[in-house]
CHARMM internal coordinates of N, CA and C (Angstrom, degrees):
IC EDIT
DIST 1 N 1 CA 1.4576
DIST 1 CA 1 C 1.5334
ANGL 1 N 1 CA 1 C 110.44
DIST 1 C 2 N 1.3121
ANGL 1 CA 1 C 2 N 115.77
DIHE 1 N 1 CA 1 C 2 N -42.76
DIST 2 N 2 CA 1.4622
ANGL 1 C 2 N 2 CA 121.10
DIHE 1 CA 1 C 2 N 2 CA -178.79
DIST 2 CA 2 C 1.5312
ANGL 2 N 2 CA 2 C 110.64
DIHE 1 C 2 N 2 CA 2 C -60.12
DIST 2 C 3 N 1.3291
ANGL 2 CA 2 C 3 N 116.54
DIHE 2 N 2 CA 2 C 3 N -48.35
DIST 3 N 3 CA 1.4613
ANGL 2 C 3 N 3 CA 120.64
DIHE 2 CA 2 C 3 N 3 CA -179.32
DIST 3 CA 3 C 1.5182
ANGL 3 N 3 CA 3 C 111.85
DIHE 2 C 3 N 3 CA 3 C -65.62
DIST 3 C 4 N 1.3362
ANGL 3 CA 3 C 4 N 116.22
DIHE 3 N 3 CA 3 C 4 N -39.10
DIST 4 N 4 CA 1.4642
ANGL 3 C 4 N 4 CA 120.25
DIHE 3 CA 3 C 4 N 4 CA -179.96
DIST 4 CA 4 C 1.5227
ANGL 4 N 4 CA 4 C 110.91
DIHE 3 C 4 N 4 CA 4 C -63.04
DIST 4 C 5 N 1.3420
ANGL 4 CA 4 C 5 N 116.70
DIHE 4 N 4 CA 4 C 5 N -39.80
DIST 5 N 5 CA 1.4601
ANGL 4 C 5 N 5 CA 121.31
DIHE 4 CA 4 C 5 N 5 CA 179.34
DIST 5 CA 5 C 1.5292
ANGL 5 N 5 CA 5 C 110.44
DIHE 4 C 5 N 5 CA 5 C -59.76
DIST 5 C 6 N 1.3299
ANGL 5 CA 5 C 6 N 116.73
DIHE 5 N 5 CA 5 C 6 N -49.25
DIST 6 N 6 CA 1.4561
ANGL 5 C 6 N 6 CA 119.84
DIHE 5 CA 5 C 6 N 6 CA -177.01
DIST 6 CA 6 C 1.5258
ANGL 6 N 6 CA 6 C 111.71
DIHE 5 C 6 N 6 CA 6 C -70.01
DIST 6 C 7 N 1.3153
ANGL 6 CA 6 C 7 N 118.00
DIHE 6 N 6 CA 6 C 7 N -35.62
DIST 7 N 7 CA 1.4524
ANGL 6 C 7 N 7 CA 120.41
DIHE 6 CA 6 C 7 N 7 CA 177.01
DIST 7 CA 7 C 1.5269
ANGL 7 N 7 CA 7 C 110.45
DIHE 6 C 7 N 7 CA 7 C -64.87
DIST 7 C 8 N 1.3207
ANGL 7 CA 7 C 8 N 117.43
DIHE 7 N 7 CA 7 C 8 N -41.57
DIST 8 N 8 CA 1.4682
ANGL 7 C 8 N 8 CA 122.01
DIHE 7 CA 7 C 8 N 8 CA 178.90
DIST 8 CA 8 C 1.5304
ANGL 8 N 8 CA 8 C 110.41
DIHE 7 C 8 N 8 CA 8 C -66.37
DIST 8 C 9 N 1.3364
ANGL 8 CA 8 C 9 N 116.78
DIHE 8 N 8 CA 8 C 9 N -41.00
DIST 9 N 9 CA 1.4533
ANGL 8 C 9 N 9 CA 121.00
DIHE 8 CA 8 C 9 N 9 CA 178.38
DIST 9 CA 9 C 1.5268
ANGL 9 N 9 CA 9 C 110.17
DIHE 8 C 9 N 9 CA 9 C -61.69
DIST 9 C 10 N 1.3215
ANGL 9 CA 9 C 10 N 116.46
DIHE 9 N 9 CA 9 C 10 N -41.28
DIST 10 N 10 CA 1.4523
ANGL 9 C 10 N 10 CA 121.19
DIHE 9 CA 9 C 10 N 10 CA 178.46
DIST 10 CA 10 C 1.5246
ANGL 10 N 10 CA 10 C 110.54
DIHE 9 C 10 N 10 CA 10 C -63.93
DIST 10 C 11 N 1.3381
ANGL 10 CA 10 C 11 N 117.37
DIHE 10 N 10 CA 10 C 11 N -44.98
DIST 11 N 11 CA 1.4618
ANGL 10 C 11 N 11 CA 120.56
DIHE 10 CA 10 C 11 N 11 CA 179.53
DIST 11 CA 11 C 1.5214
ANGL 11 N 11 CA 11 C 111.02
DIHE 10 C 11 N 11 CA 11 C -61.13
DIST 11 C 12 N 1.3243
ANGL 11 CA 11 C 12 N 117.60
DIHE 11 N 11 CA 11 C 12 N -40.33
DIST 12 N 12 CA 1.4639
ANGL 11 C 12 N 12 CA 120.67
DIHE 11 CA 11 C 12 N 12 CA 178.97
DIST 12 CA 12 C 1.5215
ANGL 12 N 12 CA 12 C 111.01
DIHE 11 C 12 N 12 CA 12 C -65.63
DIST 12 C 13 N 1.3375
ANGL 12 CA 12 C 13 N 117.61
DIHE 12 N 12 CA 12 C 13 N -39.24
DIST 13 N 13 CA 1.4606
ANGL 12 C 13 N 13 CA 121.15
DIHE 12 CA 12 C 13 N 13 CA 179.14
DIST 13 CA 13 C 1.5288
ANGL 13 N 13 CA 13 C 110.74
DIHE 12 C 13 N 13 CA 13 C -65.01
DIST 13 C 14 N 1.3247
ANGL 13 CA 13 C 14 N 116.60
DIHE 13 N 13 CA 13 C 14 N -41.74
DIST 14 N 14 CA 1.4638
ANGL 13 C 14 N 14 CA 120.94
DIHE 13 CA 13 C 14 N 14 CA 179.04
DIST 14 CA 14 C 1.5278
ANGL 14 N 14 CA 14 C 109.49
DIHE 13 C 14 N 14 CA 14 C -66.46
DIST 14 C 15 N 1.3260
ANGL 14 CA 14 C 15 N 116.61
DIHE 14 N 14 CA 14 C 15 N -41.62
DIST 15 N 15 CA 1.4656
ANGL 14 C 15 N 15 CA 121.40
DIHE 14 CA 14 C 15 N 15 CA 178.99
DIST 15 CA 15 C 1.5301
ANGL 15 N 15 CA 15 C 110.21
DIHE 14 C 15 N 15 CA 15 C -60.88
DIST 15 C 16 N 1.3337
ANGL 15 CA 15 C 16 N 116.17
DIHE 15 N 15 CA 15 C 16 N -42.72
DIST 16 N 16 CA 1.4624
ANGL 15 C 16 N 16 CA 121.33
DIHE 15 CA 15 C 16 N 16 CA 179.91
DIST 16 CA 16 C 1.5262
ANGL 16 N 16 CA 16 C 110.53
DIHE 15 C 16 N 16 CA 16 C -64.34
DIST 16 C 17 N 1.3310
ANGL 16 CA 16 C 17 N 116.51
DIHE 16 N 16 CA 16 C 17 N -41.22
DIST 17 N 17 CA 1.4642
ANGL 16 C 17 N 17 CA 120.81
DIHE 16 CA 16 C 17 N 17 CA 179.88
DIST 17 CA 17 C 1.5213
ANGL 17 N 17 CA 17 C 111.09
DIHE 16 C 17 N 17 CA 17 C -65.81
DIST 17 C 18 N 1.3301
ANGL 17 CA 17 C 18 N 116.73
DIHE 17 N 17 CA 17 C 18 N -42.08
DIST 18 N 18 CA 1.4636
ANGL 17 C 18 N 18 CA 120.28
DIHE 17 CA 17 C 18 N 18 CA -179.52
DIST 18 CA 18 C 1.5202
ANGL 18 N 18 CA 18 C 112.07
DIHE 17 C 18 N 18 CA 18 C -69.58
DIST 18 C 19 N 1.3248
ANGL 18 CA 18 C 19 N 117.52
DIHE 18 N 18 CA 18 C 19 N -25.48
DIST 19 N 19 CA 1.4600
ANGL 18 C 19 N 19 CA 121.19
DIHE 18 CA 18 C 19 N 19 CA 179.30
DIST 19 CA 19 C 1.5277
ANGL 19 N 19 CA 19 C 111.79
DIHE 18 C 19 N 19 CA 19 C -79.32
DIST 19 C 20 N 1.3196
ANGL 19 CA 19 C 20 N 116.77
DIHE 19 N 19 CA 19 C 20 N -15.32
DIST 20 N 20 CA 1.4571
ANGL 19 C 20 N 20 CA 121.42
DIHE 19 CA 19 C 20 N 20 CA -178.57
DIST 20 CA 20 C 1.5164
ANGL 20 N 20 CA 20 C 110.21
DIHE 19 C 20 N 20 CA 20 C -71.35
DIST 20 C 21 N 1.3359
ANGL 20 CA 20 C 21 N 116.16
DIHE 20 N 20 CA 20 C 21 N 132.93
DIST 21 N 21 CA 1.4580
ANGL 20 C 21 N 21 CA 120.57
DIHE 20 CA 20 C 21 N 21 CA 178.64
DIST 21 CA 21 C 1.5197
ANGL 21 N 21 CA 21 C 111.48
DIHE 20 C 21 N 21 CA 21 C -107.39
DIST 21 C 22 N 1.3277
ANGL 21 CA 21 C 22 N 117.67
DIHE 21 N 21 CA 21 C 22 N -6.91
DIST 22 N 22 CA 1.4581
ANGL 21 C 22 N 22 CA 122.16
DIHE 21 CA 21 C 22 N 22 CA 179.25
DIST 22 CA 22 C 1.5250
ANGL 22 N 22 CA 22 C 109.01
DIHE 21 C 22 N 22 CA 22 C -95.28
DIST 22 C 23 N 1.3233
ANGL 22 CA 22 C 23 N 116.45
DIHE 22 N 22 CA 22 C 23 N 123.66
DIST 23 N 23 CA 1.4655
ANGL 22 C 23 N 23 CA 120.42
DIHE 22 CA 22 C 23 N 23 CA -175.69
DIST 23 CA 23 C 1.5268
ANGL 23 N 23 CA 23 C 111.68
DIHE 22 C 23 N 23 CA 23 C -65.08
DIST 23 C 24 N 1.3237
ANGL 23 CA 23 C 24 N 118.14
DIHE 23 N 23 CA 23 C 24 N -38.49
DIST 24 N 24 CA 1.4689
ANGL 23 C 24 N 24 CA 120.87
DIHE 23 CA 23 C 24 N 24 CA -179.35
DIST 24 CA 24 C 1.5264
ANGL 24 N 24 CA 24 C 110.92
DIHE 23 C 24 N 24 CA 24 C -63.90
DIST 24 C 25 N 1.3192
ANGL 24 CA 24 C 25 N 116.40
DIHE 24 N 24 CA 24 C 25 N -43.45
DIST 25 N 25 CA 1.4683
ANGL 24 C 25 N 25 CA 120.26
DIHE 24 CA 24 C 25 N 25 CA 179.32
DIST 25 CA 25 C 1.5235
ANGL 25 N 25 CA 25 C 110.84
DIHE 24 C 25 N 25 CA 25 C -66.59
DIST 25 C 26 N 1.3241
ANGL 25 CA 25 C 26 N 116.52
DIHE 25 N 25 CA 25 C 26 N -37.73
DIST 26 N 26 CA 1.4663
ANGL 25 C 26 N 26 CA 120.75
DIHE 25 CA 25 C 26 N 26 CA -179.35
DIST 26 CA 26 C 1.5185
ANGL 26 N 26 CA 26 C 110.85
DIHE 25 C 26 N 26 CA 26 C -67.47
DIST 26 C 27 N 1.3244
ANGL 26 CA 26 C 27 N 117.37
DIHE 26 N 26 CA 26 C 27 N -41.78
DIST 27 N 27 CA 1.4578
ANGL 26 C 27 N 27 CA 119.62
DIHE 26 CA 26 C 27 N 27 CA 179.70
DIST 27 CA 27 C 1.5210
ANGL 27 N 27 CA 27 C 111.27
DIHE 26 C 27 N 27 CA 27 C -69.61
DIST 27 C 28 N 1.3162
ANGL 27 CA 27 C 28 N 116.77
DIHE 27 N 27 CA 27 C 28 N -25.11
DIST 28 N 28 CA 1.4629
ANGL 27 C 28 N 28 CA 120.81
DIHE 27 CA 27 C 28 N 28 CA 176.07
DIST 28 CA 28 C 1.5308
ANGL 28 N 28 CA 28 C 110.81
DIHE 27 C 28 N 28 CA 28 C -72.08
DIST 28 C 29 N 1.3268
ANGL 28 CA 28 C 29 N 117.25
DIHE 28 N 28 CA 28 C 29 N -37.73
DIST 29 N 29 CA 1.4651
ANGL 28 C 29 N 29 CA 122.01
DIHE 28 CA 28 C 29 N 29 CA 179.17
DIST 29 CA 29 C 1.5287
ANGL 29 N 29 CA 29 C 113.50
DIHE 28 C 29 N 29 CA 29 C -77.25
DIST 29 C 30 N 1.3160
ANGL 29 CA 29 C 30 N 116.63
DIHE 29 N 29 CA 29 C 30 N -25.16
DIST 30 N 30 CA 1.4619
ANGL 29 C 30 N 30 CA 121.54
DIHE 29 CA 29 C 30 N 30 CA -172.66
DIST 30 CA 30 C 1.5289
ANGL 30 N 30 CA 30 C 114.49
DIHE 29 C 30 N 30 CA 30 C -54.56
DIST 30 C 31 N 1.3419
ANGL 30 CA 30 C 31 N 120.45
DIHE 30 N 30 CA 30 C 31 N -49.85
DIST 31 N 31 CA 1.4750
ANGL 30 C 31 N 31 CA 118.59
DIHE 30 CA 30 C 31 N 31 CA -178.17
DIST 31 CA 31 C 1.5213
ANGL 31 N 31 CA 31 C 113.28
DIHE 30 C 31 N 31 CA 31 C -60.59
DIST 31 C 32 N 1.3231
ANGL 31 CA 31 C 32 N 117.14
DIHE 31 N 31 CA 31 C 32 N -35.85
DIST 32 N 32 CA 1.4675
ANGL 31 C 32 N 32 CA 120.83
DIHE 31 CA 31 C 32 N 32 CA 179.51
DIST 32 CA 32 C 1.5277
ANGL 32 N 32 CA 32 C 110.81
DIHE 31 C 32 N 32 CA 32 C -65.03
DIST 32 C 33 N 1.3289
ANGL 32 CA 32 C 33 N 115.71
DIHE 32 N 32 CA 32 C 33 N -43.17
DIST 33 N 33 CA 1.4641
ANGL 32 C 33 N 33 CA 120.36
DIHE 32 CA 32 C 33 N 33 CA -179.33
DIST 33 CA 33 C 1.5268
ANGL 33 N 33 CA 33 C 110.30
DIHE 32 C 33 N 33 CA 33 C -68.25
DIST 33 C 34 N 1.3311
ANGL 33 CA 33 C 34 N 116.81
DIHE 33 N 33 CA 33 C 34 N -42.34
DIST 34 N 34 CA 1.4587
ANGL 33 C 34 N 34 CA 119.83
DIHE 33 CA 33 C 34 N 34 CA 179.02
DIST 34 CA 34 C 1.5205
ANGL 34 N 34 CA 34 C 111.47
DIHE 33 C 34 N 34 CA 34 C -62.54
DIST 34 C 35 N 1.3103
ANGL 34 CA 34 C 35 N 116.27
DIHE 34 N 34 CA 34 C 35 N -41.72
DIST 35 N 35 CA 1.4641
ANGL 34 C 35 N 35 CA 120.74
DIHE 34 CA 34 C 35 N 35 CA 179.01
DIST 35 CA 35 C 1.5239
ANGL 35 N 35 CA 35 C 110.56
DIHE 34 C 35 N 35 CA 35 C -62.32
DIST 35 C 36 N 1.3296
ANGL 35 CA 35 C 36 N 115.89
DIHE 35 N 35 CA 35 C 36 N -42.74
DIST 36 N 36 CA 1.4578
ANGL 35 C 36 N 36 CA 120.77
DIHE 35 CA 35 C 36 N 36 CA 179.23
DIST 36 CA 36 C 1.5281
ANGL 36 N 36 CA 36 C 110.93
DIHE 35 C 36 N 36 CA 36 C -62.47
DIST 36 C 37 N 1.3286
ANGL 36 CA 36 C 37 N 116.61
DIHE 36 N 36 CA 36 C 37 N -44.97
DIST 37 N 37 CA 1.4617
ANGL 36 C 37 N 37 CA 120.91
DIHE 36 CA 36 C 37 N 37 CA 179.52
DIST 37 CA 37 C 1.5296
ANGL 37 N 37 CA 37 C 111.33
DIHE 36 C 37 N 37 CA 37 C -62.32
DIST 37 C 38 N 1.3205
ANGL 37 CA 37 C 38 N 116.32
DIHE 37 N 37 CA 37 C 38 N -43.17
DIST 38 N 38 CA 1.4595
ANGL 37 C 38 N 38 CA 120.09
DIHE 37 CA 37 C 38 N 38 CA -179.72
DIST 38 CA 38 C 1.5256
ANGL 38 N 38 CA 38 C 111.61
DIHE 37 C 38 N 38 CA 38 C -64.04
DIST 38 C 39 N 1.3167
ANGL 38 CA 38 C 39 N 116.39
DIHE 38 N 38 CA 38 C 39 N -41.50
DIST 39 N 39 CA 1.4670
ANGL 38 C 39 N 39 CA 120.22
DIHE 38 CA 38 C 39 N 39 CA 179.03
DIST 39 CA 39 C 1.5240
ANGL 39 N 39 CA 39 C 111.35
DIHE 38 C 39 N 39 CA 39 C -63.74
DIST 39 C 40 N 1.3392
ANGL 39 CA 39 C 40 N 116.90
DIHE 39 N 39 CA 39 C 40 N -43.96
DIST 40 N 40 CA 1.4528
ANGL 39 C 40 N 40 CA 120.38
DIHE 39 CA 39 C 40 N 40 CA -179.32
DIST 40 CA 40 C 1.5253
ANGL 40 N 40 CA 40 C 111.37
DIHE 39 C 40 N 40 CA 40 C -66.64
DIST 40 C 41 N 1.3285
ANGL 40 CA 40 C 41 N 116.90
DIHE 40 N 40 CA 40 C 41 N -35.89
DIST 41 N 41 CA 1.4610
ANGL 40 C 41 N 41 CA 119.91
DIHE 40 CA 40 C 41 N 41 CA 177.86
DIST 41 CA 41 C 1.5284
ANGL 41 N 41 CA 41 C 110.54
DIHE 40 C 41 N 41 CA 41 C -69.19
DIST 41 C 42 N 1.3158
ANGL 41 CA 41 C 42 N 116.27
DIHE 41 N 41 CA 41 C 42 N -38.39
DIST 42 N 42 CA 1.4647
ANGL 41 C 42 N 42 CA 120.58
DIHE 41 CA 41 C 42 N 42 CA 179.56
DIST 42 CA 42 C 1.5271
ANGL 42 N 42 CA 42 C 111.40
DIHE 41 C 42 N 42 CA 42 C -64.59
DIST 42 C 43 N 1.3198
ANGL 42 CA 42 C 43 N 115.83
DIHE 42 N 42 CA 42 C 43 N -36.61
DIST 43 N 43 CA 1.4738
ANGL 42 C 43 N 43 CA 120.98
DIHE 42 CA 42 C 43 N 43 CA -179.34
DIST 43 CA 43 C 1.5282
ANGL 43 N 43 CA 43 C 112.44
DIHE 42 C 43 N 43 CA 43 C -87.58
DIST 43 C 44 N 1.3367
ANGL 43 CA 43 C 44 N 116.99
DIHE 43 N 43 CA 43 C 44 N 6.35
DIST 44 N 44 CA 1.4634
ANGL 43 C 44 N 44 CA 123.31
DIHE 43 CA 43 C 44 N 44 CA 179.27
DIST 44 CA 44 C 1.5251
ANGL 44 N 44 CA 44 C 114.03
DIHE 43 C 44 N 44 CA 44 C 61.05
DIST 44 C 45 N 1.3187
ANGL 44 CA 44 C 45 N 117.07
DIHE 44 N 44 CA 44 C 45 N 28.70
DIST 45 N 45 CA 1.4668
ANGL 44 C 45 N 45 CA 120.61
DIHE 44 CA 44 C 45 N 45 CA 173.80
DIST 45 CA 45 C 1.5296
ANGL 45 N 45 CA 45 C 108.57
DIHE 44 C 45 N 45 CA 45 C -79.58
DIST 45 C 46 N 1.3330
ANGL 45 CA 45 C 46 N 116.02
DIHE 45 N 45 CA 45 C 46 N -37.69
DIST 46 N 46 CA 1.4566
ANGL 45 C 46 N 46 CA 121.16
DIHE 45 CA 45 C 46 N 46 CA 170.60
DIST 46 CA 46 C 1.5282
ANGL 46 N 46 CA 46 C 107.02
DIHE 45 C 46 N 46 CA 46 C -126.38
DIST 46 C 47 N 1.3205
ANGL 46 CA 46 C 47 N 116.76
DIHE 46 N 46 CA 46 C 47 N 158.92
DIST 47 N 47 CA 1.4593
ANGL 46 C 47 N 47 CA 121.12
DIHE 46 CA 46 C 47 N 47 CA -179.46
DIST 47 CA 47 C 1.5259
ANGL 47 N 47 CA 47 C 110.08
DIHE 46 C 47 N 47 CA 47 C -72.62
DIST 47 C 48 N 1.3217
ANGL 47 CA 47 C 48 N 117.02
DIHE 47 N 47 CA 47 C 48 N 146.82
DIST 48 N 48 CA 1.4638
ANGL 47 C 48 N 48 CA 120.42
DIHE 47 CA 47 C 48 N 48 CA -177.05
DIST 48 CA 48 C 1.5274
ANGL 48 N 48 CA 48 C 111.56
DIHE 47 C 48 N 48 CA 48 C -63.13
DIST 48 C 49 N 1.3333
ANGL 48 CA 48 C 49 N 117.58
DIHE 48 N 48 CA 48 C 49 N -33.36
DIST 49 N 49 CA 1.4637
ANGL 48 C 49 N 49 CA 119.31
DIHE 48 CA 48 C 49 N 49 CA 178.24
DIST 49 CA 49 C 1.5218
ANGL 49 N 49 CA 49 C 111.26
DIHE 48 C 49 N 49 CA 49 C -70.41
DIST 49 C 50 N 1.3318
ANGL 49 CA 49 C 50 N 117.41
DIHE 49 N 49 CA 49 C 50 N -34.09
DIST 50 N 50 CA 1.4676
ANGL 49 C 50 N 50 CA 120.83
DIHE 49 CA 49 C 50 N 50 CA 176.61
DIST 50 CA 50 C 1.5218
ANGL 50 N 50 CA 50 C 109.54
DIHE 49 C 50 N 50 CA 50 C -63.69
DIST 50 C 51 N 1.3233
ANGL 50 CA 50 C 51 N 116.48
DIHE 50 N 50 CA 50 C 51 N -42.88
DIST 51 N 51 CA 1.4652
ANGL 50 C 51 N 51 CA 120.68
DIHE 50 CA 50 C 51 N 51 CA 178.02
DIST 51 CA 51 C 1.5251
ANGL 51 N 51 CA 51 C 110.22
DIHE 50 C 51 N 51 CA 51 C -61.18
DIST 51 C 52 N 1.3175
ANGL 51 CA 51 C 52 N 116.83
DIHE 51 N 51 CA 51 C 52 N -43.41
DIST 52 N 52 CA 1.4616
ANGL 51 C 52 N 52 CA 121.02
DIHE 51 CA 51 C 52 N 52 CA 179.52
DIST 52 CA 52 C 1.5226
ANGL 52 N 52 CA 52 C 110.96
DIHE 51 C 52 N 52 CA 52 C -63.81
DIST 52 C 53 N 1.3365
ANGL 52 CA 52 C 53 N 117.02
DIHE 52 N 52 CA 52 C 53 N -41.88
DIST 53 N 53 CA 1.4682
ANGL 52 C 53 N 53 CA 120.64
DIHE 52 CA 52 C 53 N 53 CA 179.38
DIST 53 CA 53 C 1.5216
ANGL 53 N 53 CA 53 C 111.51
DIHE 52 C 53 N 53 CA 53 C -64.64
DIST 53 C 54 N 1.3297
ANGL 53 CA 53 C 54 N 117.16
DIHE 53 N 53 CA 53 C 54 N -41.11
DIST 54 N 54 CA 1.4645
ANGL 53 C 54 N 54 CA 120.52
DIHE 53 CA 53 C 54 N 54 CA 179.49
DIST 54 CA 54 C 1.5270
ANGL 54 N 54 CA 54 C 109.94
DIHE 53 C 54 N 54 CA 54 C -65.71
DIST 54 C 55 N 1.3363
ANGL 54 CA 54 C 55 N 116.79
DIHE 54 N 54 CA 54 C 55 N -44.46
DIST 55 N 55 CA 1.4667
ANGL 54 C 55 N 55 CA 120.04
DIHE 54 CA 54 C 55 N 55 CA 179.25
DIST 55 CA 55 C 1.5190
ANGL 55 N 55 CA 55 C 110.80
DIHE 54 C 55 N 55 CA 55 C -61.20
DIST 55 C 56 N 1.3194
ANGL 55 CA 55 C 56 N 117.00
DIHE 55 N 55 CA 55 C 56 N -40.25
DIST 56 N 56 CA 1.4580
ANGL 55 C 56 N 56 CA 121.37
DIHE 55 CA 55 C 56 N 56 CA 179.09
DIST 56 CA 56 C 1.5216
ANGL 56 N 56 CA 56 C 110.80
DIHE 55 C 56 N 56 CA 56 C -63.43
DIST 56 C 57 N 1.3189
ANGL 56 CA 56 C 57 N 116.61
DIHE 56 N 56 CA 56 C 57 N -44.11
DIST 57 N 57 CA 1.4590
ANGL 56 C 57 N 57 CA 120.69
DIHE 56 CA 56 C 57 N 57 CA 179.88
DIST 57 CA 57 C 1.5186
ANGL 57 N 57 CA 57 C 112.66
DIHE 56 C 57 N 57 CA 57 C -65.77
DIST 57 C 58 N 1.3139
ANGL 57 CA 57 C 58 N 115.88
DIHE 57 N 57 CA 57 C 58 N -37.71
DIST 58 N 58 CA 1.4589
ANGL 57 C 58 N 58 CA 120.67
DIHE 57 CA 57 C 58 N 58 CA 179.17
DIST 58 CA 58 C 1.5315
ANGL 58 N 58 CA 58 C 110.25
DIHE 57 C 58 N 58 CA 58 C -67.74
DIST 58 C 59 N 1.3314
ANGL 58 CA 58 C 59 N 115.83
DIHE 58 N 58 CA 58 C 59 N -41.14
DIST 59 N 59 CA 1.4597
ANGL 58 C 59 N 59 CA 119.50
DIHE 58 CA 58 C 59 N 59 CA 177.94
DIST 59 CA 59 C 1.5292
ANGL 59 N 59 CA 59 C 111.30
DIHE 58 C 59 N 59 CA 59 C -63.63
DIST 59 C 60 N 1.3192
ANGL 59 CA 59 C 60 N 116.85
DIHE 59 N 59 CA 59 C 60 N -40.27
DIST 60 N 60 CA 1.4669
ANGL 59 C 60 N 60 CA 120.89
DIHE 59 CA 59 C 60 N 60 CA 177.85
DIST 60 CA 60 C 1.5244
ANGL 60 N 60 CA 60 C 110.00
DIHE 59 C 60 N 60 CA 60 C -62.47
DIST 60 C 61 N 1.3306
ANGL 60 CA 60 C 61 N 116.52
DIHE 60 N 60 CA 60 C 61 N -40.04
DIST 61 N 61 CA 1.4730
ANGL 60 C 61 N 61 CA 120.99
DIHE 60 CA 60 C 61 N 61 CA 179.00
DIST 61 CA 61 C 1.5261
ANGL 61 N 61 CA 61 C 110.19
DIHE 60 C 61 N 61 CA 61 C -62.75
DIST 61 C 62 N 1.3293
ANGL 61 CA 61 C 62 N 116.61
DIHE 61 N 61 CA 61 C 62 N -44.13
DIST 62 N 62 CA 1.4601
ANGL 61 C 62 N 62 CA 120.30
DIHE 61 CA 61 C 62 N 62 CA -178.52
DIST 62 CA 62 C 1.5292
ANGL 62 N 62 CA 62 C 110.73
DIHE 61 C 62 N 62 CA 62 C -66.62
DIST 62 C 63 N 1.3238
ANGL 62 CA 62 C 63 N 116.69
DIHE 62 N 62 CA 62 C 63 N -39.42
DIST 63 N 63 CA 1.4692
ANGL 62 C 63 N 63 CA 119.71
DIHE 62 CA 62 C 63 N 63 CA -179.67
DIST 63 CA 63 C 1.5279
ANGL 63 N 63 CA 63 C 112.20
DIHE 62 C 63 N 63 CA 63 C -67.18
DIST 63 C 64 N 1.3398
ANGL 63 CA 63 C 64 N 117.36
DIHE 63 N 63 CA 63 C 64 N -25.98
DIST 64 N 64 CA 1.4704
ANGL 63 C 64 N 64 CA 120.52
DIHE 63 CA 63 C 64 N 64 CA 177.58
DIST 64 CA 64 C 1.5281
ANGL 64 N 64 CA 64 C 112.00
DIHE 63 C 64 N 64 CA 64 C -74.38
DIST 64 C 65 N 1.3259
ANGL 64 CA 64 C 65 N 116.28
DIHE 64 N 64 CA 64 C 65 N -26.97
DIST 65 N 65 CA 1.4688
ANGL 64 C 65 N 65 CA 119.55
DIHE 64 CA 64 C 65 N 65 CA -178.57
DIST 65 CA 65 C 1.5158
ANGL 65 N 65 CA 65 C 109.93
DIHE 64 C 65 N 65 CA 65 C -65.82
DIST 65 C 66 N 1.3316
ANGL 65 CA 65 C 66 N 114.65
DIHE 65 N 65 CA 65 C 66 N 144.36
DIST 66 N 66 CA 1.4724
ANGL 65 C 66 N 66 CA 118.27
DIHE 65 CA 65 C 66 N 66 CA -179.03
DIST 66 CA 66 C 1.5110
ANGL 66 N 66 CA 66 C 110.72
DIHE 65 C 66 N 66 CA 66 C -118.61
END
COOR INIT
IC SEED 1 N 1 CA 1 C
IC BUILD
C-alpha cells in the first residue's frame, strides 16, 4: 500500500506537469518532480531506468513549450 501510494502520487505529479502549457510554471514544477522520481528510484519503488525515461520525457516536453 505504501509503495502504491507514492507511485500514484508520482504519476499524478508527472501528469500535472505534462498538462502544463506555461513554460514558467512547468520549470517551477520540474525540480519537485525530479526529486520525487529520484527518491522513488533510490528506494526501489520504481526502476531507475523508468525514472530516467520519465525525466527525459518531461524535459523534452518543457523544451517544446514556447
